[in-house]
C-alpha positions in Angstrom: -31.9 29.9 -69.6 -30.0 30.2 -66.3 -26.7 32.0 -65.9 -24.6 29.8 -63.6 -21.2 29.6 -62.1 -20.4 26.2 -60.7 -17.6 25.3 -58.3 -17.9 21.9 -56.7 -15.9 20.4 -53.9 -16.0 16.6 -54.0 -16.0 14.6 -50.8 -12.6 15.7 -49.7 -11.3 18.3 -47.3 -10.7 21.5 -49.3 -8.2 22.7 -46.8 -6.1 19.7 -47.4 -6.3 20.3 -51.1 -5.3 23.8 -50.7 -2.3 22.9 -48.6 -1.2 20.3 -51.2 -1.6 22.7 -54.1 0.3 25.3 -52.0 -0.5 28.3 -54.1 -3.3 30.0 -55.7 -2.1 29.6 -59.3 -2.1 25.8 -59.0 -5.5 26.0 -57.3 -6.8 27.9 -60.4 -6.0 24.9 -62.6 -7.8 22.5 -60.3 -11.1 24.4 -60.1 -13.2 24.5 -63.2 -15.3 27.6 -63.5 -18.1 27.5 -66.0 -19.8 30.8 -66.6 -22.9 30.4 -68.7 -24.2 33.8 -69.8 -27.5 34.2 -71.5 -28.0 37.9 -71.9 -31.4 39.5 -72.3 -31.9 43.0 -73.6 -28.9 45.2 -73.6 -26.5 42.1 -73.2 -27.6 40.3 -76.3 -24.3 40.9 -78.1 -22.6 38.3 -75.8 -23.1 34.7 -76.9 -24.6 32.1 -74.5 -22.3 29.5 -72.9 -19.2 31.7 -73.5 -16.3 30.6 -71.2 -14.6 33.5 -69.5 -11.0 33.1 -68.4 -10.4 33.2 -64.6 -8.2 36.3 -64.8 -10.8 38.2 -67.0 -13.7 38.1 -64.5 -16.2 41.0 -64.4 -16.9 43.1 -61.3 -20.4 43.1 -59.9 -22.2 44.3 -56.8 -23.3 41.3 -54.7 -27.1 41.7 -54.3 -27.9 38.5 -52.5 -26.6 35.0 -51.7 -29.3 32.3 -51.4 -28.2 29.1 -49.6 -29.8 26.0 -51.0 -29.3 22.3 -50.3 -29.9 20.1 -47.2 -28.4 21.9 -44.2 -29.3 22.2 -40.6 -27.5 25.5 -40.1 -28.9 29.0 -40.4 -28.5 30.3 -44.0 -27.2 33.7 -42.8 -24.6 32.0 -40.6 -23.3 30.0 -43.6 -23.0 33.2 -45.7 -21.2 35.0 -42.8 -18.7 32.2 -42.5 -18.1 32.4 -46.2 -17.0 36.0 -45.8 -19.6 37.4 -48.2 -21.7 40.5 -47.5 -24.5 42.1 -49.4 -23.4 45.2 -51.3 -19.8 44.3 -51.6 -18.0 44.4 -54.9 -17.0 41.0 -56.2 -15.4 39.7 -59.4 -16.9 36.7 -61.1 -15.0 34.6 -61.5 -12.5 35.8 -59.0 -10.7 35.5 -55.7 -13.6 36.3 -53.4 -15.4 33.1 -54.6 -12.3 31.0 -54.1 -11.7 32.4 -50.6 -15.3 31.7 -49.7 -14.9 28.1 -50.6 -11.7 27.9 -48.6 -13.3 29.3 -45.5 -16.3 26.9 -45.7 -14.0 24.0 -46.4 -12.0 24.8 -43.3 -15.0 24.2 -41.1 -15.0 20.6 -42.0 -18.8 20.4 -42.0 -19.6 20.2 -45.7 -19.3 17.4 -48.3 -20.1 19.7 -51.3 -19.7 23.4 -51.8 -21.1 24.9 -55.1 -21.7 28.5 -56.3 -24.3 29.3 -59.0 -25.0 32.6 -60.7 -28.7 32.9 -60.4 -29.1 36.1 -62.4 -27.5 39.4 -63.3 -29.4 42.7 -63.2 -27.5 45.7 -64.5 -24.3 45.6 -62.3 -25.8 43.5 -59.6 -25.3 39.8 -59.3 -27.5 37.2 -57.5 -25.7 33.9 -56.4 -26.9 30.6 -55.2 -24.7 28.8 -52.7 -25.4 25.1 -52.8 -23.9 23.1 -49.8 -24.4 19.5 -48.7 -23.6 18.8 -45.0 -21.3 16.0 -44.1 -23.2 13.2 -42.2 -23.1 13.0 -38.5 -22.5 10.0 -36.3 -25.4 8.1 -34.7 -24.0 4.8 -33.4 -20.7 3.0 -33.3 -20.2 -0.7 -33.5 -16.7 -2.1 -32.8 -16.1 -5.8 -33.5 -13.0 -7.9 -33.0 -12.0 -6.9 -29.5 -13.4 -7.7 -26.0 -16.4 -5.8 -24.8 -14.4 -4.3 -22.0 -12.2 -2.5 -24.5 -14.9 -1.0 -26.7 -15.9 1.9 -24.4 -12.2 3.0 -24.1 -11.7 3.0 -27.9 -14.8 5.0 -28.4 -13.8 7.5 -25.8 -10.2 7.8 -27.0 -11.3 8.6 -30.5 -14.1 11.0 -29.6 -16.7 8.9 -31.4 -19.6 10.7 -29.8 -23.1 11.0 -31.2 -23.6 13.8 -33.7 -19.8 14.0 -34.4 -19.2 15.1 -38.0 -18.1 12.1 -40.0 -15.5 13.0 -42.6 -12.4 11.4 -44.1 -10.2 12.9 -41.5 -12.2 11.3 -38.6 -12.1 7.9 -40.3 -8.4 8.0 -41.1 -7.5 9.3 -37.6 -9.6 6.6 -35.9 -8.1 3.9 -38.1 -4.5 5.0 -37.5 -5.0 5.4 -33.7 -6.4 1.9 -33.3 -3.7 0.3 -35.5 -0.9 2.2 -33.6 -2.4 1.3 -30.3 -2.3 -2.4 -30.9 1.1 -2.2 -32.5 2.4 -0.8 -29.3 1.1 -4.0 -27.6 3.0 -6.1 -30.1 0.2 -6.7 -32.7 2.2 -5.5 -35.8 -0.3 -7.0 -38.2 -3.4 -5.2 -36.9 -5.8 -4.2 -39.7 -8.7 -1.9 -39.1 -11.6 -1.5 -41.6 -14.1 1.3 -41.1 -17.4 1.5 -42.9 -20.3 3.9 -42.6 -23.9 3.0 -43.2 -26.7 5.6 -43.7 -29.2 5.5 -40.8 -32.6 5.6 -42.4 -34.3 6.5 -39.2 -32.4 9.7 -38.7 -31.8 12.6 -41.1 -28.3 12.9 -42.4 -27.0 10.4 -39.8 -24.7 7.4 -40.3 -23.7 4.4 -38.3 -20.1 3.5 -38.1 -18.8 -0.1 -38.1 -15.2 -0.6 -37.0 -13.8 -4.1 -37.7 -10.5 -4.8 -35.9 -8.3 -7.8 -36.8 -5.3 -7.7 -34.4 -3.7 -10.7 -35.9 -1.0 -12.7 -34.1 1.1 -11.0 -31.6 4.6 -10.2 -32.8 7.4 -11.0 -30.4 11.0 -10.0 -30.5 12.9 -13.1 -31.6 16.4 -11.8 -31.0 18.4 -8.8 -30.1 21.8 -9.0 -31.7 24.8 -6.7 -30.8 27.6 -6.0 -33.2 31.0 -4.4 -32.3 30.9 -5.2 -28.6 34.0 -6.8 -27.2 34.2 -5.6 -23.6 30.6 -6.2 -22.7 28.8 -9.4 -23.5 25.5 -9.5 -25.4 23.7 -10.8 -22.2 25.0 -7.7 -20.3 23.7 -5.3 -22.9 20.4 -7.1 -23.2 19.9 -6.9 -19.5 20.5 -3.1 -19.6 17.4 -2.9 -21.9 14.6 -2.7 -19.4 11.6 -2.7 -21.6 12.7 -4.3 -24.9 13.2 -8.0 -24.3 13.5 -11.0 -26.6 11.3 -14.0 -26.2 12.8 -16.7 -24.0 11.5 -19.3 -21.6 12.6 -17.3 -18.6 11.7 -13.8 -19.7 9.4 -12.3 -17.1 8.7 -9.1 -19.0 6.5 -9.2 -22.0 8.4 -9.4 -25.3 7.0 -6.6 -27.3 8.4 -3.7 -29.3 7.4 -0.2 -28.3 9.3 2.5 -30.2 9.5 5.1 -27.5 10.7 2.6 -24.9 13.1 1.0 -27.4 14.7 4.5 -27.9 15.0 4.8 -24.1 16.6 1.4 -23.9 19.2 2.4 -26.5 20.2 5.1 -24.1 20.4 2.6 -21.3 22.8 0.5 -23.4 25.1 3.5 -23.7 24.7 4.1 -20.0 25.8 0.5 -19.3 29.1 1.3 -21.0 29.4 4.7 -19.1 28.9 2.9 -15.8 31.9 0.7 -16.6 34.3 3.5 -17.8 33.5 3.7 -21.5 32.7 7.3 -21.8 32.8 7.5 -25.6 30.5 4.5 -26.2 27.8 5.1 -28.7 25.2 3.4 -30.9 26.5 3.5 -34.5 23.3 2.1 -36.0 20.3 0.0 -35.3 17.6 -1.8 -37.3 14.3 -3.5 -36.5 13.2 -6.0 -39.1 9.9 -7.9 -39.3 10.1 -11.5 -40.4 6.7 -12.6 -41.8 7.7 -16.2 -41.9 8.2 -16.5 -38.2 6.0 -13.5 -37.3 8.7 -12.0 -35.2 11.0 -9.0 -35.0 14.8 -9.2 -35.4 16.8 -6.3 -33.8 20.4 -5.6 -34.6 22.4 -2.9 -32.8 25.9 -1.9 -33.7 27.9 -0.3 -31.0 31.3 1.5 -30.8 32.8 1.0 -27.3 35.7 3.4 -27.3 38.4 3.4 -24.6 38.0 2.8 -20.9 38.7 5.8 -18.6 39.2 6.5 -15.0 38.5 9.6 -12.9 41.4 12.0 -12.6 41.6 15.1 -10.5 38.2 16.4 -9.2 38.2 20.1 -8.3 35.3 22.1 -6.7 34.7 25.7 -7.7 32.4 28.2 -6.1 31.8 26.3 -2.9 31.8 28.4 0.3 29.3 26.6 2.5 30.9 23.1 2.3 34.6 22.3 2.1 36.2 20.4 -0.7 36.8 17.5 1.7 33.1 17.3 2.7 31.9 17.5 -0.9 34.4 14.8 -2.0 33.1 12.5 0.7 29.5 13.3 -0.4 30.3 12.8 -4.0 31.6 9.3 -3.3 34.0 9.4 -6.3 37.8 9.7 -6.0 40.8 9.8 -8.2 41.6 6.5 -9.8 38.1 5.1 -9.7 36.8 3.6 -12.9 34.9 6.4 -14.8 31.1 6.1 -14.2 29.2 8.9 -15.9 25.8 7.7 -14.7 27.0 7.5 -11.0 28.5 11.0 -11.3 25.2 12.4 -12.5 23.3 10.7 -9.7 25.8 11.9 -7.0 25.4 15.5 -8.3 21.6 15.3 -8.8 19.6 12.1 -8.7 16.5 12.8 -10.7 15.0 9.4 -10.0 14.9 10.1 -6.2 13.5 13.5 -5.1 15.0 12.8 -1.6 18.2 11.3 -3.0 21.5 11.5 -1.1 23.2 13.9 -3.6 25.1 17.2 -3.6 22.1 19.1 -5.0 19.9 18.0 -2.2 22.6 18.7 0.3 22.5 22.3 -0.7 18.7 22.5 -1.1 18.2 21.0 2.3 20.2 23.8 3.8 18.2 26.7 2.2 20.0 27.0 -1.2 17.0 26.7 -3.5 18.7 28.7 -6.2 22.0 26.7 -6.3 23.2 25.1 -9.5 25.8 22.4 -9.7 27.4 21.1 -12.9 30.3 18.7 -13.7 32.5 19.8 -16.5 35.3 17.8 -18.1 38.5 19.9 -18.1 41.2 17.6 -19.3 41.5 14.1 -20.8 45.0 12.6 -20.7 45.7 9.0 -21.6 42.9 7.1 -19.7 42.2 9.8 -17.1 39.5 12.5 -17.1 39.8 15.6 -14.9 36.6 17.3 -13.7 35.5 20.6 -12.2 32.4 20.6 -10.1 31.2 24.2 -10.7 28.8 25.4 -8.0 26.8 28.5 -7.9 25.3 28.7 -4.4 23.1 31.7 -4.8 21.3 33.3 -1.8 19.6 31.4 0.9 15.8 31.1 0.3 13.1 31.2 2.9 9.6 29.9 2.9 7.2 32.8 2.7 3.5 31.9 2.3 2.4 28.3 2.9 -1.1 27.6 1.7 -3.3 24.5 1.1 -6.3 24.2 -1.3 -8.9 21.5 -2.0 -9.6 20.5 1.6 -13.4 21.1 1.4 -14.3 18.7 4.3 -11.1 18.5 6.3 -10.5 21.5 8.6 -7.4 23.6 7.9 -5.8 22.9 11.3 -5.8 19.2 10.6 -3.5 19.7 7.6 -1.5 22.7 8.8 -0.4 20.8 12.0 1.2 18.1 9.7 3.2 20.7 7.6 7.0 20.6 8.1 7.4 23.7 6.0 6.9 26.8 8.1 6.8 30.5 6.9 10.0 32.3 7.7 12.1 29.2 8.0 14.9 28.3 5.6 13.9 26.4 2.5 14.5 22.7 3.0 13.7 20.2 0.2 13.7 17.3 2.7 11.0 18.9 4.8 9.0 19.5 1.6 9.1 15.8 0.8 8.4 14.9 4.4 5.3 17.1 4.3 4.0 15.3 1.3 4.4 12.0 3.1 2.7 13.3 6.3 -0.3 14.6 4.4 -0.6 11.4 2.4 -0.4 9.3 5.5 -3.5 11.1 6.9 -5.7 9.0 4.6 -8.0 11.9 3.8 -6.5 13.0 0.5 -5.4 11.3 -2.7 -1.6 10.9 -2.1 -0.9 10.5 -5.8 -2.0 14.1 -6.5 -0.1 15.9 -3.8 2.4 17.9 -5.7 3.6 21.2 -4.2 3.4 24.3 -6.4 6.2 26.9 -6.2 4.8 30.4 -6.5 6.3 33.8 -6.4 9.9 32.5 -6.5 11.9 35.6 -5.9 15.7 35.1 -6.1 16.4 38.7 -5.3 14.3 38.6 -2.1 15.3 35.0 -1.4 11.7 33.9 -0.8 9.3 31.3 -2.2 5.6 30.6 -1.7 4.4 27.0 -1.5 0.9 25.8 -2.2 -0.2 22.2 -1.5 -3.1 21.3 -3.8 -5.2 18.5 -2.2 -7.8 16.2 -3.6 -10.1 15.0 -0.9 -11.3 11.4 -0.9 -13.8 9.4 1.2 -12.5 8.8 4.7 -15.4 6.7 6.1 -15.8 3.0 5.5 -18.6 0.5 5.9 -18.1 -3.2 6.5 -21.1 -5.4 5.8 -20.5 -9.2 5.7 -22.6 -12.3 6.0 -21.7 -15.9 5.9 -22.4 -19.4 7.2 -20.0 -20.8 9.7 -19.9 -22.6 13.0 -23.3 -24.2 12.4 -25.1 -20.9 11.7 -25.3 -17.6 9.9 -22.9 -14.9 11.1 -23.4 -11.3 10.1 -21.1 -8.4 10.6 -21.7 -4.6 10.4 -18.9 -2.2 10.9 -18.7 1.5 10.5 -15.5 3.6 10.6 -15.5 7.3 10.5 -11.8 8.3 9.9 -12.2 12.1 9.8 -14.6 12.6 12.7 -15.2 15.7 14.7 -16.2 15.1 18.3 -16.3 18.8 19.2 -19.2 19.3 16.7 -21.4 16.5 18.1 -23.9 19.0 19.4 -24.0 21.3 16.4 -26.9 20.5 14.2 -25.4 22.2 11.1 -22.3 20.0 11.3 -24.2 16.8 10.5 -23.5 16.2 6.8 -24.4 13.4 7.5 -22.0 13.3 10.5 -19.7 15.9 12.0 -16.5 15.5 10.2 -13.2 17.3 9.5 -11.1 17.1 12.7 -9.1 14.0 11.9 -10.5 11.8 14.7 -11.5 8.2 14.2 -14.6 6.4 15.5 -15.2 2.8 14.8 -18.3 0.8 15.7 -18.7 -2.9 15.0 -21.3 -5.6 15.6 -20.9 -9.3 14.8 -23.7 -11.7 15.7 -25.3 -15.1 15.1 -27.9 -17.1 16.8 -25.6 -18.0 19.7 -22.9 -15.3 19.5 -22.7 -11.5 20.0 -19.8 -9.1 20.0 -20.0 -5.3 20.3 -17.0 -3.0 20.0 -16.3 0.7 19.8 -13.2 2.7 19.6 -12.1 6.3 19.5 -8.8 7.9 18.4 -7.6 11.4 18.8 -4.3 11.9 16.8 -3.4 15.2 18.5 -4.3 14.7 22.2 -3.7 18.0 24.0 -3.7 19.9 20.7 0.0 20.8 21.0 1.9 17.6 19.9 1.2 14.6 17.8 0.2 12.3 20.7 -2.3 9.7 19.5 -4.8 8.7 22.2 -6.9 5.6 21.6 -9.6 4.0 23.7 -11.7 1.0 23.0 -14.3 -1.2 24.6 -15.8 -4.5 23.5 -18.1 -7.1 24.9 -18.5 -10.6 23.7 -21.3 -13.0 24.8 -21.5 -16.6 23.6 -24.0 -19.3 24.5 -23.5 -23.0 24.2 -24.5 -24.2 20.7 -25.0 -27.9 19.9 -23.9 -28.0 16.3 -25.6 -31.3 15.7 -29.1 -30.3 17.0 -28.6 -26.6 16.2 -30.0 -25.8 19.7 -28.7 -23.0 21.8 -28.5 -23.4 25.6 -28.5 -20.0 27.2 -27.9 -21.5 30.6 -24.4 -22.2 29.5 -22.5 -19.0 28.6 -19.1 -17.4 28.2 -18.7 -13.6 28.4 -15.6 -11.4 27.7 -15.3 -7.8 28.6 -12.3 -5.9 27.1 -11.1 -2.4 28.0 -8.0 -0.6 26.7 -6.4 2.8 26.5 -3.2 3.7 24.9 -1.1 6.6 23.6 1.4 6.9 20.8 4.0 9.6 20.9 6.3 10.7 18.1 9.9 10.8 19.3 12.7 13.1 18.2 15.6 10.8 19.1 17.3 9.2 17.2 15.0 10.9 14.6 11.4 11.9 14.4 10.4 8.8 12.4 10.5 6.9 15.7 7.5 6.5 18.0 6.7 5.1 21.4 3.4 3.4 22.1 2.0 2.4 25.5 -1.3 0.6 26.2 -3.0 -0.7 29.3 -5.6 -3.4 28.6 -7.9 -5.5 30.8 -9.9 -8.5 29.9 -12.4 -10.4 32.1 -13.3 -13.9 31.0 -16.5 -15.2 32.8 -17.6 -18.8 32.3 -21.0 -20.2 33.5 -21.4 -24.0 33.1 -19.4 -23.7 29.8 -17.7 -27.1 29.7 -16.8 -27.3 26.0 -13.2 -28.2 25.9 -12.1 -24.7 25.1 -10.8 -24.4 28.7 -10.2 -27.1 31.3 -12.7 -25.4 33.6 -16.3 -24.6 32.8 -17.1 -22.4 35.8 -15.1 -19.5 37.0 -13.2 -16.4 35.8 -9.9 -15.4 34.4 -8.5 -11.9 34.2 -5.9 -10.4 31.9 -4.3 -7.1 33.0 -1.5 -6.3 30.6 0.9 -3.4 29.8 2.1 -3.1 26.2 5.0 -1.0 25.1 6.3 -0.7 21.6 9.1 1.1 19.8 8.6 1.7 16.0 10.1 3.6 13.2 8.2 4.3 10.0 9.3 6.3 7.0 7.3 4.5 4.3 5.4 6.6 1.9 3.8 8.4 0.3 0.7 6.4 -0.3 -0.3 4.3 2.7 -2.2 1.9 0.4 0.7 1.5 -2.0 4.0 2.6 -0.4 6.9 2.8 -2.9 9.8 3.5 -0.6 10.9 3.4 3.0 10.5 0.9 5.8 8.6 0.2 9.0 10.1 -1.5 12.0 8.5 -2.3 15.3 9.5 -4.1 18.5 6.6 -4.7 20.9 6.5 -6.2 24.3 3.3 -7.2 26.3 3.7 -7.9 30.0 1.5 -8.9 33.0 2.4 -8.7 36.6 4.5 -11.7 37.9 1.7 -12.8 40.3 3.4 -16.1 41.1 6.2 -14.2 43.0 3.8 -12.7 45.5 0.5 -14.7 45.6 1.9 -17.4 47.9 0.9 -20.3 45.7 3.4 -23.2 45.2 2.8 -24.1 41.6 5.4 -26.9 41.8 3.0 -28.9 44.1 -0.3 -27.6 42.7 -2.3 -30.7 41.6 0.0 -33.3 43.1 -2.1 -35.7 45.3 0.8 -36.9 47.4 1.4 -33.4 48.7 -2.1 -32.8 50.1 -3.5 -33.9 53.6 -6.5 -32.6 55.5 -7.6 -32.2 59.1 -11.2 -33.3 59.3 -13.4 -31.0 61.3 -17.0 -31.8 60.6 -18.1 -30.6 57.2 -15.1 -28.6 56.4 -11.3 -28.6 56.4 -8.7 -26.2 57.5 -6.0 -25.2 55.0 -2.4 -24.6 55.8 -3.0 -20.8 56.2 -6.1 -21.3 58.3 -8.5 -20.9 55.3 -11.7 -22.9 55.7 -12.6 -25.0 52.7 -15.7 -27.2 52.2 -15.8 -30.9 51.3 -14.6 -31.4 47.7 -13.1 -27.9 47.4 -9.5 -26.9 47.1 -7.5 -23.8 47.7 -3.9 -24.6 48.7 -1.6 -27.3 50.0 -1.8 -28.3 53.7 1.6 -28.8 55.2 0.4 -31.2 57.9 -2.8 -33.0 59.1 -4.0 -35.0 62.1 -6.5 -37.9 62.2 -7.6 -37.9 58.6 -10.4 -40.2 57.8 -10.3 -42.4 54.7 -13.4 -40.6 53.3 -12.0 -37.2 53.9 -8.6 -38.0 52.4 -10.4 -39.5 49.3 -12.5 -36.4 48.9 -9.4 -34.3 49.2 -7.5 -36.3 46.7 -10.3 -36.1 44.2 -10.3 -32.3 44.6 -6.6 -32.1 44.3 -6.6 -34.3 41.1 -9.4 -32.2 39.4 -7.6 -30.3 36.6 -10.5 -27.9 36.3 -9.9 -26.7 39.8 -6.2 -26.6 39.4 -6.4 -24.6 36.2 -9.0 -22.3 37.7 -6.4 -21.5 40.4 -3.6 -21.1 37.8 -5.6 -18.8 35.5 -7.4 -16.5 37.9 -4.9 -13.9 36.8 -3.1 -14.6 33.5 0.7 -14.4 33.9 2.9 -14.1 30.8 5.1 -11.9 28.6 5.1 -11.5 24.8 7.8 -10.1 22.5 7.2 -9.4 18.8 9.4 -8.0 16.1 8.4 -6.9 12.6 10.4 -5.4 9.8 8.8 -4.2 6.6 10.8 -2.8 3.6 9.5 -1.2 0.4 11.9 -0.9 -2.6 11.1 0.5 -6.0 12.6 -2.1 -8.4 11.9 -0.5 -11.7 9.2 2.0 -12.8 6.1 1.3 -10.8 7.2 -2.2 -9.7 7.7 -2.3 -6.0 9.2 -5.1 -3.8 8.0 -5.6 -0.3 10.2 -7.5 2.1 8.8 -8.7 5.4 10.1 -10.5 8.5 8.2 -11.3 11.7 9.1 -13.0 14.9 7.0 -13.7 18.0 7.6 -15.3 21.4 5.2 -16.0 24.3 7.0 -16.8 27.6 6.3 -17.4 31.3 7.9 -15.9 34.4 7.5 -19.1 36.4 8.3 -22.4 34.8 6.3 -24.3 37.4 3.2 -22.3 36.5 3.9 -22.8 32.7 2.9 -21.0 29.6 -0.8 -20.0 29.5 -3.1 -21.4 26.8 -4.3 -17.9 26.1 -2.6 -15.2 23.9 -1.0 -17.8 21.6 0.0 -17.5 17.9 -2.0 -19.3 15.2 -0.2 -19.4 11.9 -1.5 -20.0 8.4 -4.2 -18.7 6.0 -5.5 -15.3 5.3 -4.7 -13.7 8.7 -8.3 -12.5 9.1 -9.0 -12.4 12.9 -12.6 -13.5 13.5 -13.9 -13.7 17.0 -11.6 -15.6 19.4 -12.4 -16.5 23.0 -8.8 -17.0 24.1 -7.0 -13.8 23.0 -5.2 -15.6 20.2 -3.2 -13.7 17.5 -3.7 -14.8 13.9 -0.7 -14.7 11.6 -1.2 -14.9 7.9 0.7 -17.3 5.7 -0.9 -17.8 2.4 -1.1 -21.2 0.6 -2.4 -23.0 3.7 -5.8 -23.2 5.5 -6.4 -20.8 8.4 -4.4 -21.7 11.6 -3.2 -24.9 9.9 0.5 -24.3 10.6 0.0 -24.3 14.3 1.1 -27.1 16.7 -1.6 -29.7 17.4 -2.3 -32.2 20.1 -2.8 -35.9 19.9 -6.4 -35.4 18.8 -5.3 -33.2 15.9 -6.6 -30.0 17.5 -4.5 -26.8 17.2 -3.2 -25.7 20.6 -1.5 -22.5 19.5 2.2 -21.7 19.3 4.5 -19.9 21.7 7.0 -19.0 19.1 6.8 -18.3 15.4 8.8 -16.8 12.5 7.6 -15.6 9.1 9.3 -14.3 5.9 7.7 -12.8 2.9 8.7 -11.3 -0.5 6.0 -9.6 -2.5 6.2 -7.8 -5.9 3.5 -5.2 -6.4 2.4 -3.4 -9.5 -0.3 -0.7 -9.5 -3.1 -1.0 -12.1 -4.6 2.3 -10.9 -4.0 4.5 -7.9 -7.0 6.9 -8.3 -8.7 8.2 -5.3 -12.0 6.5 -6.2 -10.3 3.0 -6.3 -6.7 1.9 -5.9 -6.0 -1.4 -7.5 -2.7 -3.3 -7.6 -1.6 -6.8 -8.6 0.9 -8.8 -6.6 2.9 -12.0 -6.6 4.4 -13.5 -3.5 6.8 -16.0 -1.9 6.3 -16.8 1.8 7.7 -19.1 4.4 7.1 -19.6 8.1 6.7 -22.0 11.0 5.5 -22.1 14.6 6.3 -24.3 17.6 4.7 -25.1 21.0 8.0 -24.6 23.0 11.3 -22.9 22.5 13.0 -26.3 22.9 11.4 -27.5 19.7 12.1 -24.3 17.8 13.9 -24.9 14.4 14.2 -21.7 12.4 14.9 -23.7 9.2 11.9 -26.0 9.3 9.7 -23.7 7.2 6.4 -24.2 5.4 6.8 -22.5 2.0 4.3 -21.0 -0.4 3.9 -18.9 -3.6 1.1 -17.3 -5.5 -0.6 -14.3 -7.0 -3.2 -11.8 -5.8 -5.1 -8.6 -6.3 -5.9 -5.8 -4.0 -8.7 -3.2 -4.4 -9.0 -0.2 -2.0 -12.2 1.8 -2.1 -12.7 4.6 0.4 -16.2 3.4 1.3 -15.3 -0.3 1.9 -11.6 -0.3 2.8 -9.2 -2.9 1.4 -10.6 -5.9 -0.5 -8.5 -8.6 -2.1 -8.1 -12.2 -3.3 -5.0 -14.4 -3.2 -4.3 -17.8 -4.9 -1.5 -19.5 -3.0 0.2 -22.8 -3.4 1.6 -24.6 -0.3 4.7 -26.6 -1.1 4.8 -28.4 2.2 2.5 -30.7 4.2 0.5 -29.8 7.3 1.8 -30.3 10.8 1.3 -33.8 12.3 0.7 -34.8 15.9 4.3 -36.1 16.2 5.6 -32.6 15.3 6.6 -33.4 11.7 5.2 -32.1 8.4 3.1 -34.2 6.2 4.8 -35.6 3.0 2.1 -34.4 0.6 2.1 -30.7 -0.5 -0.9 -28.8 0.7 -1.6 -27.4 -2.8 -3.7 -24.5 -3.9 -5.7 -22.3 -1.4 -7.9 -19.3 -2.2 -7.9 -16.5 0.3 -10.4 -13.6 0.4 -9.1 -10.5 2.1 -11.4 -7.9 3.8 -9.8 -5.0 5.6 -6.5 -6.8 6.2 -3.3 -5.6 4.6 -0.3 -8.0 4.4 
């Protein structure tokens, strides 16, 4: 017979069993050791199957341990992990065997661990270690949730192939999923996990996870007890994330324990803001009502007495006087006590660039300063405070380094840094540097977080490292669509981190020379009858010494007449536009260095050949547009240019041409008036008033007097004078106008990641000479997505969602838009980021907009607005730029020829956004 010692671990984690039993004596009672001894020869005096007590084991020399059972591990490795070695002295039964089981159990790899005594020879013992491996995971199937959620659940729980499947994995997975959905308000979530043996694989199982979320549990009511000074509505409003279910509740009514705990603190803060320093939560309860599937929350408060600020004394301040600090604190004796405000005025943790005393010191070099408010006396309803300040030594920037800029050259980043080695520490400059780097567009702004290194209070120095995460800076635009009677294709390339100086270096092409922060854009748009080519170049540091942005651009547009009915293109009838521009933008230092001045010179040449289409009143001839544009702007929005969370941007831009009518000698009051024109007939030509020869049927200028006119010559002259094409050709040889535009753009963090964008715009197009009038070029076209396709008249498209493109523009008697000379627009937009990763930034939005446009200032009515509302989504990918979609509802009708709005609301409109940011 076989001598055997059997110790078996059932399908449980032995380590957990050991922890529960807590000590070895209890473990002894739970492990049954059966020692069957059948002695041959000299051991015949001991009876077979005799049970030996655990504390009376016999010592042996371990001769060998054979590992048996189905395992994939090396046998020697298993024995080593068990802590057993050949030749060691062991006691059977004894502590070494128990420890071996513990060690193997801790690995979490085995379902069964059994020791058998194989045989005993003299004082040597041979053991068999029988182990059964736990099964490993092959496939996971999750049912009961959308397919889009499955991958995330698998990843979050680490359910990868070949993962050991034990009770701990199953329990952990079950608890995680249930808790996850409970956080989303599904308190009745039930998760069932089953494992099925995979017959195609050895020791592998498939896992089936069934999820039953059940009905979503809302918060039915939040009831307050003990509150007399503050109403329930006030306290509920203080709870930002825990809301009861009502018809007007914008935030989801769900219970999340961690956020609920934070909201309880906000309830106390609501009291502290109103003078109730001693307010506290006495008790709270959250009860689930199965009958109505809802939560009932009851919160008992103790309000305490209302206090006011007493004497406020500053201690330790030498840099700033008491008077200066009191003014900065914004709190004076007699004010209602506000503990929350006091904390923010000392150190506003919600705003790194806050206007508080801590930042006042840190912006002046006192990195090591500490400021604390301490209550010193409470008398009646008054609380005295001491503001204790430890200023410490002035700190200086020592080493400033950047990391992570693998493609962008160092000088491109270093020239944007406001923190310079050797200068006094300044927190404001540190935050400004983060903004400037983020505004470059070459790095992920969400990951720019300066690291403080080698902070030495004794030496008064600190090293700053800016870790950067580079993102794609080049973009491609590829579009195709059917419009205007034919297919229109667009190809655009933008290289936003170009390096012109490396154009002739072969090794720099990866695939193009990059890294110097310059921008090159190339664009081609074409159809069967239309072509436009454009190119631009921008150097942000022209001259290398100061941030002076130089931009140049050139474009050429050629269009042939296209008969939309026959789809035939007539190349003998054409319209060409050449555009050249050059401009500079210079950062100013007065009033502050957020201001900038831009100046641009632009020239456009319109050339028409037999192009009588109604676009202009003349079909042959040319117009020229030479303009000077000057703009003042201020921008401190940041940090992320795609999703700003604070700051504002203002701009006032004027565009001007020369006042040609004041020196070209043309009387525009009489131009085109037949009664003012008379000719002197002289053969085949006429002599104008300034001695200029003109042929029959032509016109240049008014003739002050004439002699012997013939009836035929006068008729010819009158025909020429009455021809609007010739009149307009004279008017628009050189375009004469001025434009003024104002834009204000604010970004305010409402709560958490929710950001409010507020926008106002005004535009006006005027004329120097009322007799010459306002040109039909350069006008404003309001409505739609704001996407500017090719335009032959220099028009400016203004977005107003919820209406068709350009539909909110004045129209003529035929219902054709003629463009506006004045417009106004207002917009409110709530934005919430879904993800702001460098690979793709996505945010959702909802908006309210209103605006209007008019043909003359005389008809301007700032209160006659077309209103809209809607929702949208924006996706920014470095390779393709900004993409988006909006669904807007227009509450008002479209403009009518008589200048009124239609009575029927426009309704829903869908807008696709490509490369345009509202």
